[in-house]
C-alpha positions, 0 to 999 in steps of 0.5 A: 457427457455434456458439461456444466457451465459456471459463470461469475463476475470474475470472468466478465468476458465469458459471462457476457458471451453466454448472457448475450447468446441467451438474450434472444428469443430466436436463439432460445428456440434454437437451443430448445430444438437442439436439446431434442436432437441435432440439426443442420442449418437448413432444418433449423431454418425450416423449423423456425421460418427464418432465412438461412443467413439469419440462422447461420448468425444465431448459430455462430453466436451460440457456438462462440458462447460454447453452448453448441458445437458444429461439425461438418458432415457430408450430405446429399448436396455437399458438406453440411453443418450439424449442430448440437447442444454441449452443455448440461446446465448453466450456473451463476455464482455471485461470489467474487474470488481474489488472488494476490498479485505481485508485491508493489513498493511505494516510497513516501518522503517527508521533510523533517519540517513538515510535522503536523504537531509538536510539543517540545522543551528547550534546549531546541533549535531548527535550521534550514540549509542556509541558516537558523529558522527563528531564534535558537532555544525559543520553541516558537521557532518550530511554528515559523512559516519557514519550518518546512525548509528545515534540514536539522532540528533538535529539542530536549524533551517533548513530542513531534508528530508527522502524518503520512498520506495513505488514501491512495493505498486504501484499495490495496492490501498493505503487507508491511510498513517501514519508516527510516530516519537519521537521528541522535541524542541532543547534548550541549555541543555534542557528546558521543556518550549521551544516551537517550530513549526515544519512543515511537508511536504509529497511529497513536499506538506504542511501537517501541523505543529507539535507544540512541547512544549519543549526540555524535560529533568529532567527525564532520557530517558528510552532508553538512553545509559549510556554515555549520560549526564543527563543534556541534552535532554532526550526524546521526544513525539511520534507524528503521521502524518496521511493521508487518502482519505479525510484529513490530521491529526497530532496526530488525530487532523485535519490538512491541507486540504490535502488527498491521492489524492493530493500525487503522489504515482506512484513514487518510493518513498514518500518524508517526510520533516521536516522544522524549519524556522529560519525566524520564518515565513512561505511563507504565512507570518504566524508566527512560533516559531523556537525552533529547533528540536531533533529526536530520534532513537530506542536507545534513548528517550522513544520509541524503534523506529526511523521513521516508515511509516505504509501503509494500502492498499486494494488489488484489485482482479478480480471478476465476477459482 
């Protein structure tokens, strides 16, 4: 039984081979003859008035495209190649089908001083590895041109927004996001029992709340520079905010009913915002504890990282189905 040939743009090589084989008047005449009956090369040469070498080249192209088959059979003057059509029809499918490939992970670090915007209240401060940036408790220090060198920053209430670049991942299927960062509350000096509720927003959508238990001190931060006083905040806790196709999670615990489909990932950036509410209530009237916030860079605290976005993707690749 003759086969049907299915072509589509998922298999460019096959489609090209068949298209090339058909893109010749002489080869179409050969197919027309062979549809009636099988012939050897000499018979085709005689019927078309073409040299035997030319016929042999045309037959090779048709055979390579899997449109005809050639078999060696004994003849009066030795073996001869008998050619016959082996297809019933050719069909072209305009659909492109995809299959997911292996998951690829990307890591995007972000300096804590590389925020896009902030709106904060004092007490506040921002320091590099070597000293204070600007003046402590003066919020204008957060707009100093050296803020990108920040390794620790703190404020009592307000918001701070970061924007992670996303353009290079727009042609990939994102399956999950995870943002990790070291933070704690902000108390005078330090206070290990100083709760603070820190709201998390992704793409300006509420993701959940980090419940910080205190402004941690008493044991020196592993990474803190020598000049940093033992009587101040020493370290935080590493927190993780995750999002997949089903839900949002904060430190592996389910958070808000938010998933990747709720975010606009076609933009060139992903907005990540932290909010400490001075009025101690959300827009919905939910009570919050405004205990401030400390953010740690890779040279302060206990974890050698600043903000870190991890993206898991599935690259899609065309394939025949």
